[in-house]
C-alpha positions as CSV (number, residue, x, y, z in Angstrom):
1,M,-2.8,6.9,7.0
2,R,-4.4,7.2,10.4
3,T,-4.2,10.3,12.6
4,S,-3.6,10.0,16.3
5,A,-7.2,11.1,16.9
6,S,-8.6,8.3,14.8
7,C,-6.3,5.8,16.5
8,H,-7.6,7.0,19.9
9,S,-11.2,6.7,18.8
10,L,-10.6,3.2,17.5
11,E,-8.9,2.2,20.7
12,N,-11.8,3.7,22.7
13,S,-14.4,1.8,20.6
14,A,-12.5,-1.4,20.9
15,L,-12.4,-1.1,24.7
16,S,-16.2,-1.0,24.9
17,L,-16.6,-4.2,22.8
18,P,-15.9,-7.8,23.5
19,A,-12.8,-9.2,21.7
20,R,-14.9,-11.5,19.6
21,L,-18.1,-10.5,17.7
22,H,-20.8,-12.8,16.4
23,A,-21.7,-12.4,12.7
24,E,-24.7,-10.3,13.5
25,E,-22.7,-7.9,15.7
26,A,-20.0,-7.7,13.0
27,A,-22.7,-6.9,10.4
28,K,-24.1,-4.2,12.6
29,H,-20.7,-2.5,13.1
30,L,-19.8,-2.8,9.4
31,G,-23.2,-1.4,8.2
32,F,-24.3,-4.6,6.5
33,Q,-27.2,-7.0,7.0
34,P,-26.5,-10.3,8.8
35,H,-27.3,-12.2,5.6
36,D,-24.4,-10.4,3.8
37,I,-21.8,-11.8,6.1
38,P,-21.6,-15.2,4.4
39,V,-21.3,-13.4,1.1
40,L,-18.3,-11.4,2.4
41,I,-16.7,-14.6,3.7
42,A,-17.2,-16.4,0.4
43,K,-15.6,-13.5,-1.5
44,K,-12.6,-13.5,0.9
45,L,-13.4,-10.0,2.1
46,L,-14.0,-11.1,5.7
47,K,-12.2,-13.8,7.6
48,P,-13.7,-15.5,10.7
49,L,-11.5,-16.4,13.6
50,G,-10.2,-19.9,13.7
51,S,-11.3,-22.4,11.0
52,P,-15.0,-22.8,11.7
53,A,-17.0,-25.5,10.0
54,P,-19.4,-24.2,7.3
55,N,-22.4,-24.6,9.6
56,A,-20.7,-23.4,12.8
57,P,-21.2,-19.9,14.3
58,K,-18.7,-17.4,13.0
59,Y,-16.7,-15.0,15.3
60,F,-14.7,-12.0,14.2
61,A,-12.0,-9.9,15.9
62,A,-13.6,-6.7,17.1
63,V,-10.4,-4.7,16.4
64,Q,-10.4,-5.9,12.8
65,I,-14.1,-5.2,12.3
66,L,-13.6,-1.6,13.6
67,E,-10.6,-1.1,11.3
68,L,-12.6,-2.4,8.3
69,A,-15.5,-0.1,9.2
70,Q,-13.2,2.9,8.7
71,D,-11.6,1.6,5.5
72,I,-13.4,3.3,2.6
73,Q,-11.8,1.1,-0.1
74,W,-12.7,-2.1,1.7
75,L,-16.3,-0.8,2.3
76,D,-16.5,0.0,-1.4
77,R,-15.3,-3.5,-2.5
78,A,-17.6,-5.2,0.1
79,T,-20.6,-3.2,-1.0
80,R,-20.0,-4.0,-4.7
81,A,-19.6,-7.7,-3.8
82,T,-22.9,-7.9,-1.9
83,V,-24.8,-5.9,-4.5
84,F,-23.4,-8.2,-7.3
85,H,-24.2,-11.3,-5.3
86,W,-27.9,-10.4,-4.6
87,K,-28.4,-9.1,-8.1
88,E,-27.2,-12.4,-9.6
89,K,-29.2,-14.5,-7.2
90,N,-32.4,-12.5,-7.9
91,A,-31.8,-12.8,-11.6
92,R,-31.5,-16.6,-11.3
93,K,-34.6,-16.7,-9.3
94,H,-36.6,-14.7,-11.8
95,N,-35.2,-16.6,-14.8
96,L,-36.4,-19.9,-13.3
97,G,-39.9,-18.6,-13.2
98,R,-39.8,-18.0,-17.0
99,R,-38.9,-21.5,-18.0
100,K,-41.5,-23.8,-19.5
101,I,-43.0,-25.9,-16.8
102,G,-44.3,-29.3,-18.0
103,N,-46.4,-29.0,-21.1
104,A,-47.7,-25.6,-20.3
105,P,-46.7,-23.0,-23.0
106,L,-44.9,-19.9,-22.1
107,P,-47.0,-16.7,-21.9
108,C,-46.9,-14.5,-25.1
109,Q,-44.1,-12.0,-25.1
110,S,-45.9,-9.4,-27.2
111,N,-49.5,-8.1,-27.8
112,Q,-49.9,-10.5,-30.7
113,E,-51.9,-13.6,-30.2
114,C,-50.0,-16.8,-29.4
115,S,-50.0,-19.3,-32.2
116,S,-50.0,-22.9,-31.1
């Protein structure tokens, strides 16, 4: 539940911003990195205005961005989604490096000598 003071501060913040924000501006106001915005869109935690093509610039309603920035539950869900995304992506990247490449054997996993 919002208090009248928080409504006034939200209205004052919205007056100093343009009605639409680029993804980079939205990221800044939400406390995320610009590369996290596509993750939040994919997880349906953030919706761009209109129906932009996948490769088109994304715009967001400033009023909605400011509301989300004050919503602790949304911030928690969004943070968990981005952390999980990058953790999974980094794990996939590191696992690809451990695969056998061509005929080269994998490095030994222990201090014992490799037996060929």
